[in-house]
N, C-alpha and C positions, 0 to 999 in steps of 0.2 A: 607524608611518604616520598621520597624522591625517585625520579626515575634511574634504573640500575640497567647494567651491561646484562639481562638476563633475557629469556626467552619470552617474546611478547603473548605467547599464544595462552599462558594462564589467564593474562589481564582479558584476551579477546572472551575465552571462554566466560569468564565473570560477566561480561556487557552482554552477550549474546542472551543470557536469561532474561535479562528486564528487556532485550529488544523483542524477545520472543512473544513475551506477556503482553505488550502493547498491541504486537499488530494481532495475537489472538483476538484482543477485545473491539479491533474493528468489525469482526464478523461473526463473533460467536453471540450477539444478543440476536440476530435474526431468528435462531432456531425457538428463545424464548420468549419472542413477543405474544404468540397466544396467551400464554400463561402468565406474563405479566400485566395482560389485560384485564384477566381475567380475576387477579387478584385484588389489583388496584384500583379496579372500575374505570379503565380509561380508554377512552374511544381511539380509533385508527389516529387519528390528526395530534392527539397528543401523544399516542406511543410512538410514532414516528421521530420523534426527537428525543426519544432513548438515544438513538443510533446517529441523529442528525446532529446533536450538540455536541458530541462526542467530536465527530468527524471535524465540525466547523474550529473546534475549541484546538484539535489537533493539527490541521493544515494550517491557520491562518498566522501562526506566530511561527512558524519554521525558518524564515529567514533572519527573525533577529533570535530565535534560541541557538541556532549555527554560531553566529557572531557571538553571542554569551561565550560559548565553548573556546571561542580564541582568546578572549578579554581573560575570563576569569579561570579557566584550565576545562577542559574537557572531564575530567576526572569529579570535581566538585560539581557542576551544573548536572549532571548524572544522577548524582548521590540525592541531589537536591529533589530532582525530577522524580526519582523513583520514590522518596519518600511522602512526595507530594499524590504521587500516583496509588501508592498503598494504602495512603488514609483514606482518600476519597473511594478506593474500592473496597474497605470496608465500610462507608457511608452510605454507598451503592446498595450492599446488602443488608443494611439495617435499616434503610426509609419505607416507610409505609405509604407514600403519596406520590403520584406520578409527576408534580412538579418538584417534589425534592430528590426524584430520581434525575431529573433532566440535570438541577443544580449539580449533582453529585458528579454528573457525566462531563459536565461544563471542565468541574476542575481534574478530573482522571485525564481527560483531553489534554489541557495545561501542562499536568505532569510529562503526559505521554510526548510531547512537543518539545520539553525541556532534555528526554533523554535521547529521543531517537538520532539528532543530529552526531550527539558526542561518539556511537559506536563508530561511526564511518571514520569520523575524525581521529580517533585512536588508531585504527587500523591504519590511516593515511600517513601519521607521523609516527607509528613505531616498526612496521612493516618497511624493509628497502624496497623499492621500485620491482625489480628483478624476483620477489619471492611475494608481491603482495597480493597474487591471484590466487593463491592456496587460502588466506586470511578473507577476501571476498568471497570464496566459495563456500566460506562457511556461513559469513554474512548473508549471501545471496539464497543459503539453502534453508534459512532459518524464516527468512521473508517468504520462500515461495513453500514449505510446508506450515507455517504458521497459518497463512489465508486459507489452506485448506484445514487443518488441525480444527480449527474455531468451530466452525458448524457441526463437526464431529462431537468434541468434546461438550458443546451446547449441548447438544440431544441428549447425552449420556447422564449430563449432571442436572438436567432439567426431569428427566423420567426418572431420576434416580433419587435427588435429593430436592429439586424446587428450586426455582429460578434464581432464588437468592445467592445460591452456590457457584454460579457461573463468575461471581464478584468475590465473594468468599476465598476463593482457591487461590485469588491474588496475593493473597495476605501472608501466609506462609512463605509464597514464593516470592514475593518481595523482600520478605526478611532476610532469607537464604541469599537472593541475589546483592541486597546492600551490602551483608558483611564479606560475601566473595569480593564485590568490588572496591569495597575499603580497603581490603587487605591484599586486593592483586593487582589492582590498576595503578600506574603509577602518577605522579604527580608531574604533568609535560611544563614545559616551557612556555609562559603565558605571552600576549602581545598587547602591547598597549594599543588602547582603540578609544578612538572619540566617537559616542555614538551619535547617527544621523536621525535625531528625534523626528525632523519634518518627513525623512524617507521613511521610519518606523511607520508614523501617524499613515501616512499616505500607502504605503502595502498592506498596512493592518487594514484599512478600510476597504480599499479597492480589492483585496483579496477575498474580505467578508462580502462584499456586497455580489463578486462574482461567484464565489464557493455557495453563498445562500439561493442565490437566485437559479442556479444549476441544479442545485441538488435538490430545493425544496418545489422547483417548477411544476413536476408530475403531480404534487400534492394538491398545488393550486389550480389545476389543469391548465396551468400557462396564463392563468387570467389574471384578475385582481386580486391582491391580498389584504389591503387595507384602503379605503377610501380611493385617491387618485393612484395610489401607488401599484404597480403590476409588477409581476413577476420579469417582465421583458424591462420595465424601466428602471429596476434592479439592476440588470446585468450591464444594461447601457450605460447607467454609471458609474459601476464598477470597471468596465472597461476605459471609461473615459481618466476616471481616477489612477487606474493603473498605467495610461498612457502618460499621464503627469508624472507619476513616479520615475519613470523610464527615463525620460527627459530631465527629470532632476538631478537621478543618479549619473547622467551622462554630463551634468554640467556641474555637480557638485566636485571642486577642485580639492576639497577638504579630505573626508575618509567617506564616501559612499555606502550606503548599507548593503549595496548587492555591488561586487566589482563588474563593471562590465567588459573589462579588460579580460577577464575570464574567458569570457565566450569567444576572445580569438583566438583560443586554440579550439580547432578542429575539432579534436575527438572530444572536448568536455561540451560542447555545442550538440553534436549528435549523440552523444550518449544520453542525454538530459532527453531530447526528443525520444531518443527509443525508450527509457525508462516510462516515459509518459504513455509511450502506446502499452506498454506492458501492463502498466495500474489500469488503464483502459481495459484490456483485454479479460485482465485476470478478475477483475470485479463484474463485467458487464455478463461473462458469460457463465457464471453461476446462478443468475436469476432464471434464465427460461430453464436451465438444465433441472434446476431445483423444481420449479412450476412442473415441467414436465415429470417429474420422476416421483410427483407425489399424488400430480391432480390426474397422471392418465395410467400411469403402472401401478398407482395405489400403495408407493412406499412411503413408512413413516418418515419424520423428519431426520431420527438418527439413520436409517435404512437409504433415504437419498444421499445424506452426506457421506455414507461409507460407498458409496459409487467413486470416488474421489480418493479412497483408499491407495488405488494403483500409482495413481498420480504422487501422492506423498513418497510412499517407500521409494518408488525408483528414482526420484527428485533426490531424496537423502542422499540415496545410495551412488549415485552418480558425482553429484556435487565436489566432493573431495578431490577424484579422480579428475574432474574438468579444472578446478584451481590448479591442480599441477601443470594441465596443458596450457591454462591463461597465462601463465610464466614461461611458457617456450613458444606457443604458436602464436600467428595472430590473431587478436580479438574478432578481427572482422567473420573469420571462418567458423570459431568457436559459436558466438553468438548470432550467426549466420542460419548454423544447425537447429539451434533452438529455435529462434522465430520462424523459419521454415515449418519445422515439426509442428509449432502453435498453428500456423494457418492451417496447415494440412489436417490436423486432427480436428479443426475448428468445422471446416468443410465437411471431414469423414463424419462427425456425429451430425452435421445438417442433412445429410442425405440418407440416413437409416434411422432417423426418429419417426416410430410409428407406434399405433397402442400395442402391437403384436411384436415389436422388437425383443428379444431375449438378452436377458440382464449382461451375457458372458460376451455378447456381441457389442454392448456399450463400453464395458470393460477394454476394449483394444484400443480404440480412440484415447479413452483416460490413461491407458499405459506412455502413449505416444504423446501426449500432454507432460506427463513423467519427466519424458525424454526432454521436452522443450525446456520445463521449470529446471533441470539439472544442468543445460546446457547454456541459457541464457542469462541469467542474475550475476553471477561472476562476471564473464568479460564484459559487460556493460557498466557493471560497478568499479569494474577495477579501469576501465578505460576511462572514465569521468574523471579520478581522483588520481590518476596517476602522475599526470605533470603538473599536479596543484605545487603551487610553492606552500611551504610548511605553515605560515601565519595566515594562508589564507583557507586551512582544512575545514574549519569550521563552517565557512560562511559557502565553501565548496559544496562541502554534504549538505548544508541547509536548502541550498538551490537545487542540487539532487532531489531531495525527499521532497521537497514544495513539488516539484515535476510531477514526481510519481504521485503524490496526494492528490493535487488538480486532475490527473489522467483517472486516477480511481473515480472521482467525483462525475467528471464528462461521462466515462463509462455507466454510470449509476443511473444517470441521469438519462443519458441518451439511448440504451437499451430500454429502461420503462417506456420511453416515448415509442421507439421501435414497436416493442410487443401491444402495445397499446391499438397500436395504427393496424398491425396485421391482425390482433384480433377482431377490430370491428368490421376490415375487411372480408376476413374470412367467416364470421361468427356473426353476423349482422344482428343476429336476434341476441345472440347471449353475450356475445365477447368484446360488448361496447362497455363495459363497466369502467367506471374512472379507476379503479383498481382491481387488476387481474388477479393478485393474491387471495383477495377476500371471495372471487368466487371457486378457487382450485380445490377447495376441501369437499366442495358438493357438486363436483362437476360430471352434468350425466354424461352415460357411456354415449350417446347419441352425438357428442361435443369431442370427442375423444381425437377422431381424425384431422379434426379442423384444428384443436386446440395444438396437437402435435405439428403440424403444419405451421400455426403461427411462430412457435417455439424457435422451429428448425430453422425456419428465412430469418429470425432474428437474429443466429448465430453468424450469421454472412456481416453484419456490422463491426463484431470485435475480429473477427477474420480479416476485413479490409483494413483498420487503424492497425493491425499488429501486420500488415504486410507495408506500411509506411515506416515503421519502427525496422523490417527487416533491410529497406531500401537504405535507412541510416546506418546500420549495423554494417553493410558491405562496404558504404563510404569512408570506414572509419582507417585513419592513417596509421602507418607502421611506428609502433611506441619506440621510444629512444631505445630503452634497453635492448630491442630486438635488432636495431641497427650499429649495436657495438661489435667489435671486433671479438673474436675470442679471447683475445690477450687484453684487449679492454674489460672485457666481463669478468673476467679472472680476477683483475686488478681490482673491480668494484668490490665481488663478494669478498676477497682477500680484506679490505679495507673495513 
């Protein structure tokens, strides 16, 4: 199928089906964890790998999979990834051992890693720069809503059909997504690339050690994993290997895996920093809110997830309008509104969380979080890719998605450490358990005040990190299409 001079929107709608599915699977398992443990006879240390294996296999190859789209075409790589993801989802639902489920999740994560950068690359390569914001608004809305839908959908499926159906539901969606992508996504021009095998090895090892160490630090209480191997030694070695990777990328005169020259573009660098803080904030804020709503307010997993419904509805409603604004206004103000709303909403929640807080009062800051999601995803992603050369679209998308995923891993690890620290300080007799989630189901009423305070204080961390993203967004340079005169803009549109 060759690219035709037709509207790129049908292709984008086909791609976001798969994009939505893989992002939902980053959060949907959390609600099903108790059911998986009971059915497969797994302990906490084993079941945590159901999520960890997926995130690791998803995050680590992103730099490489983005470049694969440049070399073989984003359509082909996306379709291969979708097949791998869909078959692995079927495997997940059919397995009857925790080891088999973890193995299937690794394959599922690899499929997701092949798919993810291609959606962004297709937007960059098929939409003109002055109308890319509307396309990115759809991409951003899907990213924002998917992270919220995961726990809600997971709760409904687990309560109604069983944990296996959080994976089985991907099969018909994957088949539909494949048919639509095969028919609607055009074959785009490929660019001959020499693969930097040393760069692939260094980036893979460095990112794996970093992500594994950070993500699993709390599981091992930041101590020994096996023999002389500690969490901190993995992180340090990962940092060293990744530093060697960056030095190699700078000195490689042939074709590096990551073109460091892309970071000479101020907006690309700042957008990657901003999206890393967004990944951190979106991931980390959910943990204390879910524990507070279930442990203190007594909501079911599905009921706790439904607290986020205003966030999803408002975000989805705002995104198309914000996308049009992104093509006409400076992205620093649009993203700035979103990130500032994020900070205010988190601080608002931190001030009102108590055992007696009515549900309606909690819904107000969650509605503001919907405004934040509606305003921040599109301008940040559009700004990151707007100035990229077409031949680097896949590589740039891989870097951007890697930044977001690493931010999410840091958020997961960071919030776990802070929650544990605050619980130990405020509830020394009952809050010092290595895993706060384990104590939440049977939390005595006498501990509700202290537990609420600990969870509220934990929200200060994502608020502070998002504030860094706000500073980055406010530093965006004026995009090229906004610097054009009206005559030049009209000529560009006509051509």
